[in-house]
N, C-alpha and C positions, 0 to 999 in steps of 0.2 A: 883940288881933286874933283874929278867928274864922276858921278855915279850914274850908271846906265842900267836900266832894267829891260829885260827882254820878255816878250810875250811867249806863251807856250809854243806857238807856231815857230817863232824865231829860235827858241831853245832846241826845238825838235830838229829843225834844219841844220843847226850847228852840230848837233849830236850825230846826225847822219854823216856829215862831212868828216867829223872826227873818227867815226867808225870805219868808213869806207875809203877815206883818202880822196884821191882825184876822181871827180865825177863830172859828166856832162850835165848840161841844164836839164835835158829830158830825164836822165837817170836821177838827178836830185829831186825832180818833181814827182817821179813815180815812187821812189823810196820813201819820200816824206808825205806822200798823199796830199800835196799842196798843188793847186792849179799852177800850170806853167807860167802864166803871166805874173802871178803873185811870187812864185819862186824867183823869177827873173828880177823882180823889184827888190826882193829881200837880199839876193846876192849882190845887186848893185849897191845897196846900202852897206852891206858887210864889206865890200871892196872899198867904198868911200871911207869907212871907219877903220880900215886897216886890219880887219879880222880875217878876210879871205883874199886869196890872190887868184888871178885868172892866168891860165897857161894855154898857149896855142901850140899844138903839136899834131902832126899828121892831118892837117886841114880841119882840126876840131878844137873847140875851146873846152877846157877842163877847169873846174873850180876845186880849190883845196884850201884848208885852213892855213893861214900864214904861220910860218915857224916862229916860235918865240925868239926874239933877238936880244932879250935882256940877259945880262951876265949872270 
């Protein structure tokens, strides 16, 4: 088993995504009050670890929590 701990900043960003669903990078940054570059890096980490997915629609990238695929 792997145990992962999240900082308060990471928890806050994940809770924003859970609350609002699909958001753009700018909207994630504004709602979480985290600088855009930091938000971008956190989202990249979340994508790498399979927590968040990126969706491209209407010429815009959106981010959302990945749906739980466990039975």
